[in-house]
N, C-alpha and C positions, 0 to 999 in steps of 0.2 A: 745142179748145185748140190754139194755135199751136205750131209747132216750137221757137220761141225764147221762153222765158218771162222775164218781167220780175218781179224779186223785190225785196223790202225786208227788212232784217234789224233786229230789235229786240234790243239788248243788246251790250255791249262789254267784258264781263268776261274773266277769264282764258281760259276755254274757247272764247270766241268766235273767237279767232285761228284755230282749226282749221276752224271753219265758213267764215269768210271766205276762207281759203286754198283750201278745197275748192271753194267756188262759183267761184273764179277759174279753176279747172281743169276746169270742166264746160262744154262747148261750147254746150249748148242754153240756157244761163242768162245773163242780164245782171242783176247787182245794181245797181239804180238809186238806192237810198237806204238809209241806215242811221241808227240812232237810239240814243242813250244819255242817261241823266240827266246824265252828265258830258259836256257838249258838246265840250270839248277832246279827250276820249278818242275821241269819235265822229269828230271832224275828223281826228285822226291815223289812224284806221282807214280813213277815206275816201281820204285822201291815199295811203296805202300800197297800196290796192287799186283805185284809179281809180274810186271811187264819186262820182257827181256831186252828190248832194243829202244834206245832213246835218240832223238834227233832234234836239231835246231832248224834244219832246212827240210820242209815238208816234201819238196821235190826229190831230194835224196832218199827220203823214206819211201816214197811211192815207187821209185825206181829200184830200190834194193830189196824191199820186202815182198814176199809172196803172200798176197792177201786177196780176200774176196770182196771186202767192202771197206769204206772209210767213213768215219764219223767226224763231221766238221763242226767245231764249237768255237768259231771265231766271229769277229765283228761283221755286220752285214756288207760293208764295202769290200770285203775280201772274198766273198762267196763266189762271185762270177769267175774269178781267176782260178780259185782252188777247185771248184766243181768242174771247170773246163779241163783242168789237168787230170783230175780223177777220171772223168768221162773218157778222155783220150786214151787212157790205159785200160778201159773196159771194166772199171770198178763200179759196183753198186754204191750208192751214196745215201746217207742220211745226214741232213744239214739243218742246223739250228735256224730258227726264225729270229728276226724278220729276214726274209730271203734275200732282199736287196734294197738299196736306198730308194729306188724308183720302180714304177711298174714296168717301164721299158727295159731296165736292167734285169728285172725278174723274168720278163718275157724272153730276153736274149739268153739268159741262163738256161731256161727250160727248153728253148729251141736247141741248144747245144747238147744237153743230156738226152733229149729225144732223138736227135740225129745220130747220136752215138749208140742208141739202143740199150742204155743201161737202166737198171732199176733205180728209182729216185723217190725219196720221201722227205718231206719237211718234218722236223722234230716239233710238231705242234702238239704239245703234251697235255694241255689243260683238258681237252676233250677225253683224255684217258684217265682223268681223275675218277676215283670209284663212285663218287656221288653223281657225276654226270652220266656215267655208264648206267647206273641204277635208275636215274631219272628218265633216261632214254628208254629203258626197258618198261618202266611204268607207263610212259606216254604211249609206247607202241602197244602195250597191253590194254589201253583204253581205261586205265584206272580212274582217271578224272575226265574221261570223255575223248572224243576224236576231233575236236576243234579247239585249237589254242587261241585264247583271246589275247592274253598279254603275257609277256615274259620280261621280268624285271630283274636286273642285277645291280646291287649297290656295293661299292668297294671303297674303303678308306684304309689305305695301306699304312699310313703313319710313318713311312720311312724317308720322307723327303722334306722335312722342315729343318730350319736352322742353317747357319752358314757352312756347316760341314756335311750337308746332305749328300749321301751316296758315296762319300770318299772312302769309307771303311770297306765297303763291299764291291761296288761297281762304279768307280769314279768317272768313267767315261759317260755315264748317264748325264752328268752335269753339262756336257758340251754338245749333246745331241740336239740338232735344230728342231727336230720333231721327236717327241718323247713318249708321252703317256699312251696314245693310241698305237703309234708305230711300234713301240717296244713291248707293251703289256696288253693294251686294249685289243690288239689283234687276237689274243688268246680268247677273250670273251666273245668277240665277233665270230670266231670259229665255233665256239660252243653254242652260240645262238643258232648258227647254221646247222650244226649237228643235231640240235634238239627240235628246231622249228622249221628247218628247210631254208631254201634260198631267199635272198633279200632283194627286193625290187627298188626300194628308195631309202635314202638316208638323209637325216638332218642332224647337224652337229654344231655345238658351240664349245670351243676350247678356251682355256685361260691358263695363265702362269701365276701361281700363288706364291711360289718362292722365287724372289728376284735374283738369287745367286745362280740359277740354272738358265740354260739357253732356251729350252723348249717348253711346251705346255705340260702342266702336271695336273690338270683338272679338265674334265669333259662331261658334257651332258648330251647324249645322242639318242635319237629315236630311229628305229628301223621298221620298215614295212615289209613283211614277209609275203612271198608269192601266195601263200595259203590264206592271206587275209589278216593274220595276226599282227600284233605290234610288239616290238622289243624296246625296252628302255635301259640304257647303260648310263649309270650315274656313278662317277668315280673321281677320286683325287688321291694323290700320294702324299699330301701334306697333312691332312687331319687324320685322327686315329679312331679306330673302332674300339669297342669294349671287349673284343675277343682276347682270350688268354694267349692264343697263337694267331697273330694276324696274317701269317703266311701258310695257313693250313688250307682253308677253302678260298682265301683271298677275298671273301665277301659273302653276301647272302643273296639268295635267288628265290623268286616266287614265280610259279607258272600257274596262271589262271586259265581254266578251260570250261567247256560247256557243262561239265558234270562235277566240277570241284577245283581244288587248289592243291598244288604241291609246294612245299617250302623246304629250302635248304638253309640251315643255320650255320654259323661260322665255326662250330665245333664238329661239323660233318653230319649233324643230326638231320634226318629227313622226316617230314610229316605229310600226312594225307588228310585233307578235309573235303569230303564229299558234300554236295549240297544238302542242307538240312541235317548234317551230321556234325558231331564235334571233331575237332582236330585230334589226330592220333599219330603216335610214333610209328614209323615204318622201320622194321628191324632188318638191318644188313650189317656188314662188317668191313668198314673202310680201314685200310692199312694206316699205321702210323710210322712205317719205315720210310726211309729216303725222303723225297721231296713231295709235299702236297698229296698225300695218299698213295705214295709210291708210283706216281703217274709216269715218271721217267722210265722206270723199269717196264711198265705196261706199254709205253710207246715203243721202246726198243724191242720188246718181245713181239709186238705186232710186226715190226720191220723184219725181224728174224723169221717169224712164221710165214710171212709173205715170200721171203727169199727161198726158204727151204721147200715150201709147198707150192711155189709159183702162183700165189694168190694176190688179189688186188690189195693195194695199200690205201687206206682211208684218206691220208693226207698226201697223196701224190701230187705231182706238179700241176696238172690241170685243175684239180680240186682246189689247191692252194691259190692259184692265180685268180680264181673267181672271187 
């Protein structure tokens, strides 16, 4: 694998802006082509980011362009087909989550890329948010002990109330038969696994608070970790938090362990409270660039580093399937 990677991007929806911006700030990458069913949208993206080739048909793009990898930013029900075509051409793949509408389809997809022998990574970006990387370091360093008791995450996104919910940004959210956990909660579950290890058992209650959408928009979930700890996920997209930016950390987290507590606040602040000690701020420097602490860039940089250095990918297929 060369040190400079030539990439192509499929998709030009709302979230793609963060992908394109991140690629433009990674030195080892040149995005040479982009594709969207809306050709005018693709042309606008190409003009903004200096991309030379624009396509409406992704198959034409994959056949014509000399590339090392493809970034797939499309809806879950398209991933199996697109990943299969990319794998058949021997291309490395980074693909947005959710990976597929069902476990079986996700399994089929991963079987295809595995059989083709291509590098594959799911764009599971929340674990790359700077506060979670720092929390993980603090846990591994034993700052609050070596046994997690409870990991709690509370999210009130505030973007899903009213009759026009989601229309301005991602209107297809309204029609998804499974929504909160399938589309967003999977991020938190992955972060739970990143911080506290594998999960043995799950209990979950879901609700639909906004009647204009098809799927659930609220959930209360309890996770039992292999290590013996317990995780609590308490989220809804209807009610609002008091955060100035509700889309920075997307919620607040507390990790209680045998020697104290770590807390993440919605402005990105981290604190440490050792047993019998007062809570104190932990100094670190989370980014305010891009999306949610610039986690998209960190995710894509991890993908690039793995390709260039032939290194493991944290969110490869087998890891994600668990």
